[in-house]
N, C-alpha and C positions, 0 to 999 in steps of 0.2 A: 444373355450376353455376358461373356466373361469379363471380369474386372481385373485390371492390372494391379499389381502390388503397390505401385506408386501412383499417386493421383495424376490425372492427365492435365494438360495445359488448359483444358476447358472446364476443369472442376469448378463447382460453385463455391467451394471453400478456398479462400486465398491461401497460397502455400506458405506465406510468412507466419501464419498462425500456428503451424506445427513445425516451424524451423527453429533454429537455435535462438537463444536469447538476444545475441548481438544482431543477428539478421532481422529478427522480429522488431527490435527497437529501430533499426535503420529503415525498415519498410514503413513503420508507423510514421517516422519522421518525414519520409518522402511524401506520404499521403497527406499529412497535415500541412505541409509547406508547398504542396504542388501548385503550380500556376496553370490556369486554363490555357488549352492549346487553341490554335486557330481553327481546328476542326470542331470545336465545341459548339453546341447548339446556340444560336443567337438568342433563343428564348430563355435560356438559363442564365441567371445573374451570377457572375463569378464571385467566389468567396474570397475575401481578402485574407492573405496569409497572416498567421500569427507569428510574432517574433519570439514569444516564449510560451511553452506549454508545460507548466509546472503545477503539479498537485501536491499540496503540502501533506507531509506524512503526519500520522497522529501525534508524533513527538514535536512537530513544528507548529506553534500557535499561529493562527491566521490573522490575529489582530495585535495591535500594540497600544499600550496606554502611555501617553506622554506624561512625564513627571510634572506635577503641579498643574495639570489640566483639570477640567471639570470631572472627567472620568476618574482621575487619580483621587480627587477629594471624595467622590462618590464611593470608591472602593474603601477608603479609610473610614468613611461613615458607616458602611456596612460592617466592616471589621469591628468598629466600636460597639455597634448594636450587639453583635455576637459575644464579644468579650465581656461586656459589662452585664448584659441581661442574663446570660446563662450562668455566669459565675455567682452573681448575687442571688439568683434563684436557688442555686445549689447549696449555698450556705445559709439558707433561711432558718434551719433549726438553731444554728449558732447565733444568728441575729435575733431570733425570738428570745432566747435565754438572756442575751446581753441586754436587750431592751427592758425585760422584766427585772433584771438585776439592778438596772438604773432606776426604775420606777418604784420597786418594792424590795429593797435590800433585806428587810426583815424576813420576808418569805422566801426569797431567792438568794440564799446566803453565799452560795458558791456555784461553780459551773456544774459539778456533779449533782449537787442537791437540786439545782435549778432544772436539770433534765429529769430528775426523779419526780419533782413536783408536777411538771408538765405531763409526764407519762401517766402519773396516777390520776390527775384531774381530767385530762383531755384525750388520753390515749395516743397511740403512735401517729394518728392523723393530725393531731394538734401541733406536731412539730413543723408542719408546713402551712400553718395558718397565715394567710397574708401573702402567699406566693404569687398570686396574680398581680397585685399592685407592685410587688417587688420586681417581677419580670418586666412589666410594661414601663414602670417608672425608670428603672436603671437601663433599659434598652434605649429609651428616649435620651437619658442623660449621656449614655455612652456614644450615641450617634453625634451629639453636639460636642462632647468632650474631645473625642479623637479627631473628628472631622475638622472642627474649628481650630484645634491645636495645630494641625498640619498647616492650615491656612494662615493662622496668625504667625506661626514660626517663620514661614516663607515670607510673609508680608513685612514683618519687622526686620528680617535679615536683609531684604531688599532695601528698606529704608536706611538701615545702618551702612550698607555697602559691604563688600567682601572683607575689607581689612578690619573694620570694627565688628562685623558679625563674628569673625573668628576670634577676635580679642575679647569680646563681651558675650560669648555664646551662652554662658549660664544665665545672664540677665535676659537674653532673648527667650530661653526656655521658660524662665519664670514668668515673663510678661505674656508669652503666648499661651501658656497653660492657664494663667489667671483670667485672661480675656475669654478663653473658651469656657471656663467653668462658670463664669457669670451667666452665660447663656444657658449652659447645661442645667443649672440649678432651677431656672425658671421652668424648664420642662419637667424636672423631677419633683418639685415641691408638692403639687397636689397629690401625687401618688404616695409620696412619703408620709404626708399627713394622714391619709386613710390607712396606710400600712401600720403605722405606729398605733393608731386607735384600735384597729382590728386585733393586733397582736397583744396589746397590754390591757384590753378591756374585754374579757370573755363575755359573749352574749351580745356585744355591741352589733356585730354583723358577721356574716360568714366570709365575706371577701369584698372585692371591689364593686361588684354589681349592686349589692344592697348597701354597702358601706359608704360609697360616694354620695348617693342621694340623701342618706341619713345624716352624713356629716354636713352637707350643704344646708339641709333643713334646720339643723341645730345651730350652725355658726355662720351661715351665709357663704356665698362664693368666695369672698375675700378671706374668709376663715381658712381656706385651703392654703393661703399664702402667709398665714400668721407666722409660720416658722421659717420664712424665706431668709430673713437677715441672719438668724442663727445658723441656717443651712449654709449660707455663704461663708459664715465664720468657721464652719466645720470643713466645708468642701474646698474652698479656695486655697487655704494653706495646705490641705491634704493633696490637692491636685498639683500645686506648685512643687511640693516636695516629691510627689509621685513622678512627675515628668523630668524635673531638673536632676534629681538624684539618680533616676534610672539612666538618663542620657550620660551622666558623668560616670556612673558605675560601669556601664557597658563599655564606654570609651577606655576606662582603666583596665578592664578585663582584657580587651583586645590588645592594649598597649603593653601590659606588663605580664599577663598570664598566658597568652596564646602567641607563640612566635610567628604563626602564619598570618598574613594579612587577611582582613575580614572577607574580602571578595574571593579569596582562595579557600576559605573554610567551607565545609559541607553545610547544607541547609539544616541538618539535624543538630550540628554543633552550634550554629547561630541561634536556633530556637532554644537550645539549652542555656545559652548565655542570656537570652531574653528572659527566660523564666527565673534564672538565678538573680539577675539584676533587678527584676520586678519584685522578687520576694524581699530582698534586702531593702529596697526602696519602700516597700509596704510597711516594714517595721518602723521606719522613720515617720511615715505618714500617720500611722496609728497614734504615735506619741504626740505629734504636733497637733492633731485635730481632735483628740479625745475630749478635752473640756467642752468644746462646742457640740460634740456628739451627745454628751450628757444633757446639755441645754435643749437640744432639738427633741430628744426623747421626753424630757420633762414638760416642755411647752405643748407638744402635740398630745400629751396624755391628759393634761389638766386644763379644763375650760377656764379661760380668763386669766391663766397664770402669766406671770412676767418673769423677766430674767432675774430681777431682784428676789422674787420668791424662790426661784431655783437655787440661787447662791445661798440664800438663807437656810433652806432645807437641806441641801446637799453639803454645804460647807465648802471652803476653798480646797481643802485636801481631797474631799470626796469628789469634787468636780474634776480633778486631775487624775484620780486613781480608781474610782469606782468602775468596775468592769474592764479595766485596762488590760490585764493579762489575757483575758478571752479575746479582746479586740485585737491585740497584737497577733495572736495566732490566726484569727479570722482574716484580718486585713493583709497580713503577710502572705498567707496562702492565696487570698483573693487577688491581690495585686500581681503576684507572680503568675497566676493562672491567666489573668487578663492580658498581660503583656505576651505571654506565650500564645494565647489564642489569637490576639490581634496580629502578631507577626506571622503566625501560621496561616492566617487568612491572606495576608499580603503575599506570602510566598506562594500560596495556592493560585493567586491571580497573576503571579509573575513579578511582583514588586519586591524590592529589597527590604530586609528587616530594618527595624528602627535602631538608630544609634550607632556609635562606633566609627562614624565618618565626620567630615567637616560639616558645618551648618549648611542650610539650604542655599544661602546666598553664594557660597563658594562652589556650588555644584552647578554645572551648566543646565539651564532651564530646558534645554532641548533634549536632555538625556531620555532615552526611551527604555521602557521595561516591557518585556514580552508578557502577554497574557496567555 
């Protein structure tokens, strides 16, 4: 049987499938919105018409995160884990040399000689000794630090009210970051104790798996928190400076250096501002928290040591300056990278970058950010 060039009216393939785009769209719309006719079989249940038939394109997110909702804080917590855990693990060699310079300055006289001594005695693998407690400890700390900072910043802003939150925003940044760090250090402290012991006493343990039980056997479970108060002394001023100075620096960058409003800047420019603001903030952090950092290293290295012993051995000048240049480089880079990673993750999930806008209380709580 000869076939005609054009499909017949009885063709099994509906003609709208090979018709023009507009006709095809119109036909689909008619099918999807068609109402059952009177001749329809009574045994067939009619399908209710849909008012909208929209499939989100790959560029259109299908979910939304409400600002200051549990999902928002969960995203900030995840960003904190990535930013702190990965960056601290990456600078483990610098941290290793710094800790040994603080504990044994006669042997580790400078940054370059410190790396030379480690390379000669322990090989290249020795530069990453203690990376596991570093990764886990600072991941836990970052989760609490960033997640609770966002929570306390919003809470304190709500308590103050829009007018006072805008007027005393720096105090809110300081109070929110201090509150978050108190919690974060409780999570960090056991890992920090084991890390310092592993890094400064070769042969003590290979890492966390054997170092933690050996530490507990030697000094008891409470011994893991022996350095908590000095850790608070180091980390709380550090974090207050880290968050308050970052928020202020970023605000000034957008206000005085970039003529375009933040919400009109590209995401890459915003992330560049986050890194720059974080690096400058990190330099201030290192200077403010360095004496307590020396105390933490000393107390976790020497069994039964006290703060008085540390001050007596290191001296007041040494307490403020020993290992400081290396720590400025390390903390500046670390803090800049942390803010860059944290805000990059927020951008990835569709949230705005940190800083450069009014405090949380002046922002509508119902503002939505696409994921």
